DOKOLSE-733763 format. One record per atom (N, C-alpha, C, O, CB): chain; atom name; residue in three letters; residue number from 1; x, y, z. Coordinates in steps of 0.2 Angstrom, whole numbers, plus 5000, padded with zeros to 4 digits. Glycine has a CB too. Example, Ala and Ser with C-alpha at 12.3 -4.5 7.8 and 13.67 -1.06 7.14 Angstrom:
A / N / Ala / 1 / 5066 / 4972 / 5039
A / CA / Ala / 1 / 5062 / 4978 / 5039
A / C / Ala / 1 / 5066 / 4984 / 5039
A / O / Ala / 1 / 5071 / 4983 / 5042
A / CB / Ala / 1 / 5057 / 4978 / 5045
A / N / Ser / 2 / 5064 / 4989 / 5035
A / CA / Ser / 2 / 5068 / 4995 / 5036
A / C / Ser / 2 / 5064 / 5000 / 5039
A / O / Ser / 2 / 5067 / 5006 / 5040
A / CB / Ser / 2 / 5070 / 4997 / 5029
// end
This chain:
A / N / Unk / 1 / 5507 / 5406 / 5520
A / CA / Unk / 1 / 5511 / 5409 / 5516
A / C / Unk / 1 / 5518 / 5407 / 5518
A / O / Unk / 1 / 5520 / 5408 / 5524
A / CB / Unk / 1 / 5509 / 5417 / 5516
A / N / Unk / 2 / 5523 / 5405 / 5513
A / CA / Unk / 2 / 5529 / 5404 / 5515
A / C / Unk / 2 / 5533 / 5410 / 5514
A / O / Unk / 2 / 5533 / 5414 / 5508
A / CB / Unk / 2 / 5532 / 5398 / 5511
A / N / Unk / 3 / 5537 / 5412 / 5519
A / CA / Unk / 3 / 5542 / 5418 / 5518
A / C / Unk / 3 / 5548 / 5416 / 5520
A / O / Unk / 3 / 5549 / 5414 / 5526
A / CB / Unk / 3 / 5539 / 5424 / 5522
A / N / Unk / 4 / 5553 / 5416 / 5515
A / CA / Unk / 4 / 5560 / 5413 / 5517
A / C / Unk / 4 / 5559 / 5405 / 5518
A / O / Unk / 4 / 5556 / 5402 / 5514
A / CB / Unk / 4 / 5563 / 5416 / 5524
A / N / Unk / 5 / 5561 / 5403 / 5524
A / CA / Unk / 5 / 5560 / 5396 / 5526
A / C / Unk / 5 / 5555 / 5395 / 5531
A / O / Unk / 5 / 5555 / 5389 / 5534
A / CB / Unk / 5 / 5566 / 5393 / 5527
A / N / Unk / 6 / 5550 / 5400 / 5532
A / CA / Unk / 6 / 5545 / 5399 / 5537
A / C / Unk / 6 / 5538 / 5400 / 5534
A / O / Unk / 6 / 5537 / 5403 / 5529
A / CB / Unk / 6 / 5547 / 5404 / 5542
A / N / Unk / 7 / 5533 / 5397 / 5537
A / CA / Unk / 7 / 5527 / 5397 / 5535
A / C / Unk / 7 / 5522 / 5402 / 5540
A / O / Unk / 7 / 5523 / 5401 / 5546
A / CB / Unk / 7 / 5524 / 5390 / 5535
A / N / Unk / 8 / 5519 / 5406 / 5538
A / CA / Unk / 8 / 5515 / 5411 / 5542
A / C / Unk / 8 / 5508 / 5411 / 5540
A / O / Unk / 8 / 5506 / 5410 / 5534
A / CB / Unk / 8 / 5518 / 5418 / 5541
A / N / Unk / 9 / 5503 / 5412 / 5545
A / CA / Unk / 9 / 5496 / 5413 / 5543
A / C / Unk / 9 / 5496 / 5419 / 5539
A / O / Unk / 9 / 5500 / 5424 / 5540
A / CB / Unk / 9 / 5492 / 5414 / 5549
A / N / Unk / 10 / 5491 / 5420 / 5535
A / CA / Unk / 10 / 5490 / 5425 / 5529
A / C / Unk / 10 / 5486 / 5431 / 5532
A / O / Unk / 10 / 5486 / 5436 / 5529
A / CB / Unk / 10 / 5486 / 5423 / 5523
A / N / Unk / 11 / 5483 / 5431 / 5538
A / CA / Unk / 11 / 5480 / 5436 / 5541
A / C / Unk / 11 / 5481 / 5436 / 5549
A / O / Unk / 11 / 5483 / 5431 / 5551
A / CB / Unk / 11 / 5473 / 5436 / 5540
A / N / Unk / 12 / 5480 / 5441 / 5552
A / CA / Unk / 12 / 5480 / 5442 / 5559
A / C / Unk / 12 / 5475 / 5438 / 5563
A / O / Unk / 12 / 5469 / 5437 / 5561
A / CB / Unk / 12 / 5480 / 5449 / 5560
A / N / Unk / 13 / 5477 / 5435 / 5568
A / CA / Unk / 13 / 5473 / 5430 / 5572
A / C / Unk / 13 / 5467 / 5434 / 5576
A / O / Unk / 13 / 5469 / 5440 / 5578
A / CB / Unk / 13 / 5477 / 5426 / 5577
A / N / Unk / 14 / 5461 / 5432 / 5575
A / CA / Unk / 14 / 5456 / 5436 / 5578
A / C / Unk / 14 / 5451 / 5431 / 5582
A / O / Unk / 14 / 5445 / 5432 / 5582
A / CB / Unk / 14 / 5452 / 5439 / 5573
A / N / Unk / 15 / 5454 / 5426 / 5585
A / CA / Unk / 15 / 5450 / 5421 / 5588
A / C / Unk / 15 / 5448 / 5424 / 5595
A / O / Unk / 15 / 5451 / 5428 / 5599
A / CB / Unk / 15 / 5454 / 5414 / 5589
A / N / Unk / 16 / 5442 / 5422 / 5597
A / CA / Unk / 16 / 5440 / 5423 / 5604
A / C / Unk / 16 / 5440 / 5417 / 5609
A / O / Unk / 16 / 5437 / 5417 / 5614
A / CB / Unk / 16 / 5433 / 5427 / 5604
A / N / Unk / 17 / 5442 / 5412 / 5606
A / CA / Unk / 17 / 5442 / 5405 / 5610
A / C / Unk / 17 / 5449 / 5402 / 5609
A / O / Unk / 17 / 5452 / 5403 / 5603
A / CB / Unk / 17 / 5436 / 5400 / 5607
A / N / Unk / 18 / 5451 / 5398 / 5614
A / CA / Unk / 18 / 5457 / 5394 / 5613
A / C / Unk / 18 / 5456 / 5389 / 5609
A / O / Unk / 18 / 5450 / 5387 / 5607
A / CB / Unk / 18 / 5459 / 5392 / 5621
A / N / Unk / 19 / 5461 / 5385 / 5607
A / CA / Unk / 19 / 5460 / 5379 / 5602
A / C / Unk / 19 / 5457 / 5374 / 5605
A / O / Unk / 19 / 5455 / 5369 / 5602
A / CB / Unk / 19 / 5467 / 5377 / 5600
A / N / Unk / 20 / 5455 / 5374 / 5612
A / CA / Unk / 20 / 5452 / 5369 / 5615
A / C / Unk / 20 / 5444 / 5370 / 5616
A / O / Unk / 20 / 5440 / 5367 / 5619
A / CB / Unk / 20 / 5455 / 5368 / 5622
A / N / Unk / 21 / 5443 / 5376 / 5613
A / CA / Unk / 21 / 5435 / 5378 / 5613
A / C / Unk / 21 / 5433 / 5383 / 5619
A / O / Unk / 21 / 5428 / 5386 / 5619
A / CB / Unk / 21 / 5431 / 5371 / 5614
A / N / Unk / 22 / 5438 / 5384 / 5624
A / CA / Unk / 22 / 5436 / 5388 / 5630
A / C / Unk / 22 / 5437 / 5395 / 5628
A / O / Unk / 22 / 5441 / 5397 / 5623
A / CB / Unk / 22 / 5441 / 5386 / 5636
A / N / Unk / 23 / 5433 / 5399 / 5631
A / CA / Unk / 23 / 5433 / 5406 / 5629
A / C / Unk / 23 / 5438 / 5411 / 5632
A / O / Unk / 23 / 5440 / 5410 / 5638
A / CB / Unk / 23 / 5427 / 5409 / 5630
A / N / Unk / 24 / 5441 / 5415 / 5628
A / CA / Unk / 24 / 5446 / 5420 / 5630
A / C / Unk / 24 / 5442 / 5426 / 5633
A / O / Unk / 24 / 5438 / 5428 / 5630
A / CB / Unk / 24 / 5450 / 5422 / 5624
A / N / Unk / 25 / 5444 / 5429 / 5639
A / CA / Unk / 25 / 5441 / 5435 / 5642
A / C / Unk / 25 / 5442 / 5441 / 5637
A / O / Unk / 25 / 5448 / 5443 / 5636
A / CB / Unk / 25 / 5443 / 5436 / 5649
A / N / Unk / 26 / 5437 / 5445 / 5636
A / CA / Unk / 26 / 5437 / 5451 / 5632
A / C / Unk / 26 / 5438 / 5457 / 5638
A / O / Unk / 26 / 5434 / 5458 / 5642
A / CB / Unk / 26 / 5431 / 5451 / 5628
A / N / Unk / 27 / 5443 / 5460 / 5637
A / CA / Unk / 27 / 5444 / 5466 / 5642
A / C / Unk / 27 / 5444 / 5472 / 5638
A / O / Unk / 27 / 5448 / 5472 / 5633
A / CB / Unk / 27 / 5451 / 5466 / 5646
A / N / Unk / 28 / 5440 / 5477 / 5640
A / CA / Unk / 28 / 5439 / 5484 / 5636
A / C / Unk / 28 / 5441 / 5489 / 5640
A / O / Unk / 28 / 5443 / 5494 / 5637
A / CB / Unk / 28 / 5431 / 5485 / 5633
A / N / Unk / 29 / 5443 / 5488 / 5646
A / CA / Unk / 29 / 5445 / 5494 / 5651
A / C / Unk / 29 / 5452 / 5494 / 5651
A / O / Unk / 29 / 5455 / 5489 / 5654
A / CB / Unk / 29 / 5442 / 5493 / 5658
A / N / Unk / 30 / 5455 / 5499 / 5649
A / CA / Unk / 30 / 5463 / 5500 / 5649
A / C / Unk / 30 / 5466 / 5498 / 5656
A / O / Unk / 30 / 5471 / 5495 / 5657
A / CB / Unk / 30 / 5466 / 5508 / 5646
A / N / Unk / 31 / 5463 / 5501 / 5661
A / CA / Unk / 31 / 5466 / 5500 / 5668
A / C / Unk / 31 / 5466 / 5493 / 5670
A / O / Unk / 31 / 5471 / 5490 / 5672
A / CB / Unk / 31 / 5462 / 5505 / 5673
A / N / Unk / 32 / 5460 / 5489 / 5668
A / CA / Unk / 32 / 5460 / 5483 / 5670
A / C / Unk / 32 / 5465 / 5479 / 5666
A / O / Unk / 32 / 5468 / 5474 / 5669
A / CB / Unk / 32 / 5453 / 5480 / 5669
A / N / Unk / 33 / 5466 / 5480 / 5660
A / CA / Unk / 33 / 5470 / 5476 / 5656
A / C / Unk / 33 / 5477 / 5477 / 5658
A / O / Unk / 33 / 5481 / 5472 / 5658
A / CB / Unk / 33 / 5470 / 5479 / 5649
A / N / Unk / 34 / 5479 / 5483 / 5660
A / CA / Unk / 34 / 5486 / 5484 / 5663
A / C / Unk / 34 / 5487 / 5481 / 5669
A / O / Unk / 34 / 5493 / 5480 / 5671
A / CB / Unk / 34 / 5487 / 5492 / 5663
A / N / Unk / 35 / 5482 / 5480 / 5673
A / CA / Unk / 35 / 5483 / 5477 / 5680
A / C / Unk / 35 / 5482 / 5470 / 5680
A / O / Unk / 35 / 5482 / 5467 / 5686
A / CB / Unk / 35 / 5478 / 5481 / 5685
A / N / Unk / 36 / 5481 / 5466 / 5675
A / CA / Unk / 36 / 5480 / 5459 / 5675
A / C / Unk / 36 / 5486 / 5456 / 5677
A / O / Unk / 36 / 5492 / 5458 / 5675
A / CB / Unk / 36 / 5477 / 5456 / 5669
A / N / Unk / 37 / 5486 / 5451 / 5682
A / CA / Unk / 37 / 5492 / 5448 / 5684
A / C / Unk / 37 / 5491 / 5440 / 5682
A / O / Unk / 37 / 5496 / 5436 / 5684
A / CB / Unk / 37 / 5494 / 5449 / 5692
A / N / Unk / 38 / 5486 / 5439 / 5680
A / CA / Unk / 38 / 5485 / 5432 / 5678
A / C / Unk / 38 / 5478 / 5432 / 5673
A / O / Unk / 38 / 5474 / 5436 / 5673
A / CB / Unk / 38 / 5484 / 5427 / 5685
A / N / Unk / 39 / 5477 / 5426 / 5670
A / CA / Unk / 39 / 5472 / 5425 / 5665
A / C / Unk / 39 / 5473 / 5428 / 5658
A / O / Unk / 39 / 5474 / 5434 / 5658
A / CB / Unk / 39 / 5466 / 5427 / 5669
A / N / Unk / 40 / 5471 / 5424 / 5654
A / CA / Unk / 40 / 5472 / 5426 / 5647
A / C / Unk / 40 / 5466 / 5431 / 5645
A / O / Unk / 40 / 5460 / 5431 / 5647
A / CB / Unk / 40 / 5471 / 5420 / 5642
A / N / Unk / 41 / 5468 / 5436 / 5641
A / CA / Unk / 41 / 5463 / 5441 / 5639
A / C / Unk / 41 / 5464 / 5443 / 5631
A / O / Unk / 41 / 5470 / 5442 / 5629
A / CB / Unk / 41 / 5463 / 5446 / 5643
A / N / Unk / 42 / 5459 / 5446 / 5628
A / CA / Unk / 42 / 5460 / 5449 / 5622
A / C / Unk / 42 / 5456 / 5456 / 5621
A / O / Unk / 42 / 5452 / 5457 / 5625
A / CB / Unk / 42 / 5458 / 5444 / 5616
A / N / Unk / 43 / 5458 / 5460 / 5616
A / CA / Unk / 43 / 5454 / 5466 / 5615
A / C / Unk / 43 / 5455 / 5467 / 5608
A / O / Unk / 43 / 5458 / 5464 / 5604
A / CB / Unk / 43 / 5456 / 5472 / 5620
A / N / Unk / 44 / 5451 / 5472 / 5605
A / CA / Unk / 44 / 5451 / 5474 / 5598
A / C / Unk / 44 / 5455 / 5481 / 5599
A / O / Unk / 44 / 5455 / 5485 / 5604
A / CB / Unk / 44 / 5443 / 5475 / 5595
A / N / Unk / 45 / 5459 / 5483 / 5593
A / CA / Unk / 45 / 5462 / 5489 / 5592
A / C / Unk / 45 / 5457 / 5495 / 5594
A / O / Unk / 45 / 5452 / 5495 / 5591
A / CB / Unk / 45 / 5465 / 5490 / 5585
A / N / Unk / 46 / 5459 / 5499 / 5599
A / CA / Unk / 46 / 5455 / 5505 / 5600
A / C / Unk / 46 / 5449 / 5503 / 5603
A / O / Unk / 46 / 5444 / 5507 / 5604
A / CB / Unk / 46 / 5454 / 5509 / 5595
A / N / Unk / 47 / 5448 / 5496 / 5606
A / CA / Unk / 47 / 5442 / 5494 / 5608
A / C / Unk / 47 / 5436 / 5495 / 5604
A / O / Unk / 47 / 5430 / 5496 / 5606
A / CB / Unk / 47 / 5441 / 5496 / 5615
A / N / Unk / 48 / 5438 / 5494 / 5597
A / CA / Unk / 48 / 5433 / 5494 / 5592
A / C / Unk / 48 / 5433 / 5489 / 5588
A / O / Unk / 48 / 5437 / 5488 / 5584
A / CB / Unk / 48 / 5434 / 5500 / 5588
A / N / Unk / 49 / 5427 / 5484 / 5589
A / CA / Unk / 49 / 5426 / 5478 / 5585
A / C / Unk / 49 / 5426 / 5478 / 5578
A / O / Unk / 49 / 5428 / 5473 / 5575
A / CB / Unk / 49 / 5420 / 5475 / 5587
A / N / Unk / 50 / 5425 / 5484 / 5575
A / CA / Unk / 50 / 5425 / 5485 / 5568
A / C / Unk / 50 / 5433 / 5484 / 5565
A / O / Unk / 50 / 5434 / 5484 / 5559
A / CB / Unk / 50 / 5422 / 5492 / 5566
A / N / Unk / 51 / 5438 / 5485 / 5570
A / CA / Unk / 51 / 5445 / 5484 / 5568
A / C / Unk / 51 / 5446 / 5476 / 5568
A / O / Unk / 51 / 5452 / 5475 / 5567
A / CB / Unk / 51 / 5449 / 5487 / 5573
A / N / Unk / 52 / 5442 / 5472 / 5569
A / CA / Unk / 52 / 5443 / 5465 / 5569
A / C / Unk / 52 / 5447 / 5462 / 5563
A / O / Unk / 52 / 5452 / 5458 / 5563
A / CB / Unk / 52 / 5437 / 5461 / 5570
A / N / Unk / 53 / 5443 / 5464 / 5557
A / CA / Unk / 53 / 5446 / 5461 / 5550
A / C / Unk / 53 / 5453 / 5464 / 5549
A / O / Unk / 53 / 5457 / 5461 / 5547
A / CB / Unk / 53 / 5441 / 5462 / 5544
A / N / Unk / 54 / 5453 / 5471 / 5550
A / CA / Unk / 54 / 5459 / 5474 / 5548
A / C / Unk / 54 / 5466 / 5472 / 5552
A / O / Unk / 54 / 5471 / 5471 / 5550
A / CB / Unk / 54 / 5458 / 5482 / 5548
A / N / Unk / 55 / 5465 / 5472 / 5559
A / CA / Unk / 55 / 5471 / 5471 / 5564
A / C / Unk / 55 / 5471 / 5465 / 5568
A / O / Unk / 55 / 5476 / 5463 / 5571
A / CB / Unk / 55 / 5471 / 5477 / 5568
A / N / Unk / 56 / 5465 / 5461 / 5568
A / CA / Unk / 56 / 5464 / 5455 / 5572
A / C / Unk / 56 / 5464 / 5457 / 5579
A / O / Unk / 56 / 5463 / 5463 / 5580
A / CB / Unk / 56 / 5471 / 5451 / 5571
A / N / Unk / 57 / 5465 / 5452 / 5584
A / CA / Unk / 57 / 5464 / 5454 / 5590
A / C / Unk / 57 / 5471 / 5455 / 5593
A / O / Unk / 57 / 5476 / 5454 / 5590
A / CB / Unk / 57 / 5460 / 5449 / 5594
A / N / Unk / 58 / 5471 / 5458 / 5599
A / CA / Unk / 58 / 5477 / 5459 / 5603
A / C / Unk / 58 / 5476 / 5455 / 5609
A / O / Unk / 58 / 5471 / 5455 / 5612
A / CB / Unk / 58 / 5478 / 5467 / 5605
A / N / Unk / 59 / 5481 / 5451 / 5610
A / CA / Unk / 59 / 5481 / 5446 / 5616
A / C / Unk / 59 / 5487 / 5447 / 5621
A / O / Unk / 59 / 5492 / 5450 / 5620
A / CB / Unk / 59 / 5482 / 5439 / 5613
A / N / Unk / 60 / 5484 / 5446 / 5628
A / CA / Unk / 60 / 5490 / 5448 / 5633
A / C / Unk / 60 / 5494 / 5441 / 5633
A / O / Unk / 60 / 5493 / 5436 / 5631
A / CB / Unk / 60 / 5487 / 5450 / 5640
A / N / Unk / 61 / 5500 / 5442 / 5637
A / CA / Unk / 61 / 5505 / 5437 / 5638
A / C / Unk / 61 / 5501 / 5431 / 5641
A / O / Unk / 61 / 5503 / 5426 / 5639
A / CB / Unk / 61 / 5510 / 5439 / 5643
A / N / Unk / 62 / 5497 / 5432 / 5645
A / CA / Unk / 62 / 5494 / 5426 / 5648
A / C / Unk / 62 / 5490 / 5421 / 5643
A / O / Unk / 62 / 5490 / 5415 / 5644
A / CB / Unk / 62 / 5490 / 5427 / 5655
A / N / Unk / 63 / 5487 / 5425 / 5639
A / CA / Unk / 63 / 5483 / 5421 / 5633
A / C / Unk / 63 / 5488 / 5417 / 5629
A / O / Unk / 63 / 5487 / 5412 / 5627
A / CB / Unk / 63 / 5479 / 5427 / 5629
A / N / Unk / 64 / 5493 / 5421 / 5627
A / CA / Unk / 64 / 5499 / 5418 / 5623
A / C / Unk / 64 / 5502 / 5412 / 5626
A / O / Unk / 64 / 5504 / 5407 / 5623
A / CB / Unk / 64 / 5504 / 5424 / 5621
A / N / Unk / 65 / 5504 / 5413 / 5633
A / CA / Unk / 65 / 5508 / 5408 / 5636
A / C / Unk / 65 / 5504 / 5401 / 5638
A / O / Unk / 65 / 5506 / 5396 / 5640
A / CB / Unk / 65 / 5510 / 5412 / 5643
A / N / Unk / 66 / 5497 / 5402 / 5637
A / CA / Unk / 66 / 5494 / 5395 / 5637
A / C / Unk / 66 / 5496 / 5390 / 5632
A / O / Unk / 66 / 5495 / 5384 / 5634
A / CB / Unk / 66 / 5486 / 5396 / 5637
A / N / Unk / 67 / 5498 / 5392 / 5627
A / CA / Unk / 67 / 5500 / 5387 / 5622
A / C / Unk / 67 / 5494 / 5384 / 5618
A / O / Unk / 67 / 5494 / 5380 / 5614
A / CB / Unk / 67 / 5503 / 5381 / 5625
A / N / Unk / 68 / 5488 / 5388 / 5619
A / CA / Unk / 68 / 5481 / 5386 / 5616
A / C / Unk / 68 / 5479 / 5391 / 5612
A / O / Unk / 68 / 5473 / 5391 / 5609
A / CB / Unk / 68 / 5476 / 5384 / 5623
A / N / Unk / 69 / 5482 / 5396 / 5610
A / CA / Unk / 69 / 5480 / 5402 / 5606
A / C / Unk / 69 / 5480 / 5401 / 5599
A / O / Unk / 69 / 5475 / 5402 / 5596
A / CB / Unk / 69 / 5485 / 5408 / 5607
A / N / Unk / 70 / 5485 / 5397 / 5596
A / CA / Unk / 70 / 5485 / 5396 / 5589
A / C / Unk / 70 / 5481 / 5390 / 5587
A / O / Unk / 70 / 5480 / 5386 / 5591
A / CB / Unk / 70 / 5493 / 5395 / 5586
A / N / Unk / 71 / 5478 / 5391 / 5581
A / CA / Unk / 71 / 5474 / 5384 / 5578
A / C / Unk / 71 / 5479 / 5378 / 5579
A / O / Unk / 71 / 5485 / 5379 / 5579
A / CB / Unk / 71 / 5471 / 5385 / 5571
A / N / Unk / 72 / 5475 / 5373 / 5579
A / CA / Unk / 72 / 5479 / 5366 / 5579
A / C / Unk / 72 / 5484 / 5366 / 5574
A / O / Unk / 72 / 5482 / 5368 / 5568
A / CB / Unk / 72 / 5474 / 5361 / 5578
A / N / Unk / 73 / 5490 / 5364 / 5575
A / CA / Unk / 73 / 5495 / 5363 / 5570
A / C / Unk / 73 / 5499 / 5370 / 5568
A / O / Unk / 73 / 5503 / 5370 / 5564
A / CB / Unk / 73 / 5491 / 5361 / 5563
A / N / Unk / 74 / 5497 / 5374 / 5572
A / CA / Unk / 74 / 5501 / 5381 / 5573
A / C / Unk / 74 / 5503 / 5383 / 5579
A / O / Unk / 74 / 5501 / 5379 / 5584
A / CB / Unk / 74 / 5497 / 5386 / 5570
A / N / Unk / 75 / 5508 / 5388 / 5580
A / CA / Unk / 75 / 5510 / 5390 / 5586
A / C / Unk / 75 / 5511 / 5398 / 5585
A / O / Unk / 75 / 5512 / 5400 / 5580
A / CB / Unk / 75 / 5516 / 5387 / 5589
A / N / Unk / 76 / 5512 / 5402 / 5591
A / CA / Unk / 76 / 5513 / 5408 / 5591
A / C / Unk / 76 / 5521 / 5409 / 5590
A / O / Unk / 76 / 5525 / 5406 / 5593
A / CB / Unk / 76 / 5511 / 5411 / 5597
A / N / Unk / 77 / 5522 / 5413 / 5585
A / CA / Unk / 77 / 5530 / 5414 / 5583
A / C / Unk / 77 / 5534 / 5416 / 5589
A / O / Unk / 77 / 5532 / 5420 / 5594
A / CB / Unk / 77 / 5531 / 5419 / 5577
A / N / Unk / 78 / 5540 / 5413 / 5589
A / CA / Unk / 78 / 5545 / 5415 / 5595
A / C / Unk / 78 / 5548 / 5421 / 5593
A / O / Unk / 78 / 5548 / 5424 / 5587
A / CB / Unk / 78 / 5550 / 5409 / 5596
A / N / Unk / 79 / 5552 / 5423 / 5598
A / CA / Unk / 79 / 5556 / 5429 / 5596
A / C / Unk / 79 / 5562 / 5428 / 5591
A / O / Unk / 79 / 5563 / 5432 / 5586
A / CB / Unk / 79 / 5560 / 5431 / 5603
A / N / Unk / 80 / 5564 / 5422 / 5591
A / CA / Unk / 80 / 5569 / 5420 / 5586
A / C / Unk / 80 / 5566 / 5419 / 5579
A / O / Unk / 80 / 5569 / 5421 / 5574
A / CB / Unk / 80 / 5573 / 5413 / 5587
A / N / Unk / 81 / 5560 / 5417 / 5579
A / CA / Unk / 81 / 5556 / 5417 / 5572
A / C / Unk / 81 / 5554 / 5423 / 5569
A / O / Unk / 81 / 5554 / 5424 / 5563
A / CB / Unk / 81 / 5550 / 5413 / 5573
A / N / Unk / 82 / 5552 / 5428 / 5574
A / CA / Unk / 82 / 5552 / 5435 / 5571
A / C / Unk / 82 / 5558 / 5438 / 5569
A / O / Unk / 82 / 5557 / 5442 / 5564
A / CB / Unk / 82 / 5549 / 5439 / 5576
A / N / Unk / 83 / 5564 / 5437 / 5572
A / CA / Unk / 83 / 5570 / 5439 / 5571
A / C / Unk / 83 / 5572 / 5436 / 5563
A / O / Unk / 83 / 5574 / 5440 / 5559
A / CB / Unk / 83 / 5575 / 5437 / 5576
A / N / Unk / 84 / 5571 / 5430 / 5562
A / CA / Unk / 84 / 5572 / 5427 / 5556
A / C / Unk / 84 / 5568 / 5430 / 5551
A / O / Unk / 84 / 5571 / 5431 / 5545
A / CB / Unk / 84 / 5571 / 5420 / 5557
A / N / Unk / 85 / 5562 / 5432 / 5552
A / CA / Unk / 85 / 5558 / 5435 / 5547
A / C / Unk / 85 / 5560 / 5442 / 5546
A / O / Unk / 85 / 5560 / 5444 / 5540
A / CB / Unk / 85 / 5551 / 5435 / 5550
A / N / Unk / 86 / 5562 / 5445 / 5550
A / CA / Unk / 86 / 5565 / 5452 / 5550
A / C / Unk / 86 / 5571 / 5452 / 5545
A / O / Unk / 86 / 5572 / 5455 / 5540
A / CB / Unk / 86 / 5566 / 5456 / 5557
A / N / Unk / 87 / 5575 / 5447 / 5547
A / CA / Unk / 87 / 5582 / 5446 / 5543
A / C / Unk / 87 / 5580 / 5445 / 5536
A / O / Unk / 87 / 5583 / 5448 / 5531
A / CB / Unk / 87 / 5587 / 5440 / 5546
A / N / Unk / 88 / 5576 / 5440 / 5535
A / CA / Unk / 88 / 5574 / 5438 / 5528
A / C / Unk / 88 / 5571 / 5444 / 5524
A / O / Unk / 88 / 5573 / 5446 / 5518
A / CB / Unk / 88 / 5569 / 5432 / 5528
A / N / Unk / 89 / 5567 / 5448 / 5527
A / CA / Unk / 89 / 5563 / 5454 / 5523
A / C / Unk / 89 / 5569 / 5459 / 5522
A / O / Unk / 89 / 5569 / 5462 / 5517
A / CB / Unk / 89 / 5557 / 5457 / 5528
A / N / Unk / 90 / 5573 / 5460 / 5527
A / CA / Unk / 90 / 5578 / 5466 / 5526
A / C / Unk / 90 / 5583 / 5464 / 5521
A / O / Unk / 90 / 5585 / 5468 / 5517
A / CB / Unk / 90 / 5582 / 5468 / 5533
A / N / Unk / 91 / 5585 / 5458 / 5520
A / CA / Unk / 91 / 5590 / 5455 / 5516
A / C / Unk / 91 / 5587 / 5455 / 5509
A / O / Unk / 91 / 5591 / 5454 / 5504
A / CB / Unk / 91 / 5592 / 5449 / 5519
A / N / Unk / 92 / 5581 / 5455 / 5508
A / CA / Unk / 92 / 5578 / 5454 / 5502
A / C / Unk / 92 / 5574 / 5460 / 5499
A / O / Unk / 92 / 5569 / 5460 / 5495
A / CB / Unk / 92 / 5573 / 5447 / 5502
A / N / Unk / 93 / 5576 / 5466 / 5502
A / CA / Unk / 93 / 5574 / 5472 / 5499
A / C / Unk / 93 / 5566 / 5473 / 5500
A / O / Unk / 93 / 5563 / 5476 / 5495
A / CB / Unk / 93 / 5575 / 5473 / 5491
A / N / Unk / 94 / 5563 / 5472 / 5506
A / CA / Unk / 94 / 5557 / 5472 / 5507
A / C / Unk / 94 / 5556 / 5478 / 5512
A / O / Unk / 94 / 5551 / 5479 / 5515
A / CB / Unk / 94 / 5554 / 5466 / 5510
A / N / Unk / 95 / 5561 / 5482 / 5513
A / CA / Unk / 95 / 5560 / 5489 / 5517
A / C / Unk / 95 / 5555 / 5493 / 5513
A / O / Unk / 95 / 5553 / 5492 / 5508
A / CB / Unk / 95 / 5568 / 5493 / 5518
A / N / Unk / 96 / 5553 / 5498 / 5517
A / CA / Unk / 96 / 5548 / 5503 / 5515
A / C / Unk / 96 / 5551 / 5507 / 5508
A / O / Unk / 96 / 5546 / 5508 / 5504
A / CB / Unk / 96 / 5547 / 5508 / 5521
A / N / Unk / 97 / 5557 / 5508 / 5508
A / CA / Unk / 97 / 5560 / 5511 / 5502
A / C / Unk / 97 / 5563 / 5507 / 5498
A / O / Unk / 97 / 5567 / 5509 / 5493
A / CB / Unk / 97 / 5564 / 5517 / 5504
A / N / Unk / 98 / 5563 / 5500 / 5499
A / CA / Unk / 98 / 5566 / 5495 / 5495
A / C / Unk / 98 / 5572 / 5492 / 5498
A / O / Unk / 98 / 5574 / 5486 / 5496
A / CB / Unk / 98 / 5568 / 5498 / 5489
A / N / Unk / 99 / 5574 / 5494 / 5504
A / CA / Unk / 99 / 5580 / 5492 / 5507
A / C / Unk / 99 / 5579 / 5493 / 5514
A / O / Unk / 99 / 5575 / 5497 / 5516
A / CB / Unk / 99 / 5586 / 5494 / 5504
A / N / Unk / 100 / 5584 / 5490 / 5518
A / CA / Unk / 100 / 5584 / 5492 / 5525
A / C / Unk / 100 / 5579 / 5488 / 5530
A / O / Unk / 100 / 5576 / 5484 / 5527
A / CB / Unk / 100 / 5582 / 5499 / 5526
A / N / Unk / 101 / 5579 / 5489 / 5536
A / CA / Unk / 101 / 5575 / 5485 / 5541
A / C / Unk / 101 / 5568 / 5489 / 5543
A / O / Unk / 101 / 5565 / 5487 / 5547
A / CB / Unk / 101 / 5579 / 5484 / 5547
A / N / Unk / 102 / 5566 / 5494 / 5539
A / CA / Unk / 102 / 5560 / 5497 / 5540
A / C / Unk / 102 / 5554 / 5494 / 5536
A / O / Unk / 102 / 5552 / 5496 / 5532
A / CB / Unk / 102 / 5560 / 5504 / 5539
A / N / Unk / 103 / 5553 / 5487 / 5539
A / CA / Unk / 103 / 5549 / 5482 / 5535
A / C / Unk / 103 / 5542 / 5482 / 5537
A / O / Unk / 103 / 5538 / 5478 / 5535
A / CB / Unk / 103 / 5552 / 5475 / 5535
A / N / Unk / 104 / 5539 / 5487 / 5541
A / CA / Unk / 104 / 5533 / 5486 / 5544
A / C / Unk / 104 / 5527 / 5486 / 5539
A / O / Unk / 104 / 5522 / 5482 / 5540
A / CB / Unk / 104 / 5531 / 5492 / 5547
A / N / Unk / 105 / 5528 / 5489 / 5533
A / CA / Unk / 105 / 5523 / 5488 / 5528
A / C / Unk / 105 / 5523 / 5482 / 5524
A / O / Unk / 105 / 5519 / 5480 / 5520
A / CB / Unk / 105 / 5523 / 5494 / 5523
A / N / Unk / 106 / 5529 / 5478 / 5525
A / CA / Unk / 106 / 5529 / 5471 / 5521
A / C / Unk / 106 / 5524 / 5467 / 5524
A / O / Unk / 106 / 5524 / 5461 / 5522
A / CB / Unk / 106 / 5537 / 5468 / 5522
// end
């Protein structure tokens, strides 16, 4: 989907494998997740796999930082790209009430 001058996936990422086919570690224990100092991992919102389709997976920094998380031909958005998206949505009346930067529902 093109939004402004950027192209975005139309749904949240929910892969359990990197784009090279290797598996990403599933972590369901909050303490283990919080204490990881290396190694890519993912979980489901509230550790409930039924949230997969609605929210996609949640990935830690180490999974994102591999550069292998996004499908081939794509990449995880940078801070600058997220800021550009926010600016575009805010400037084009996609705020919750039709204006402003409260664009979470967009």
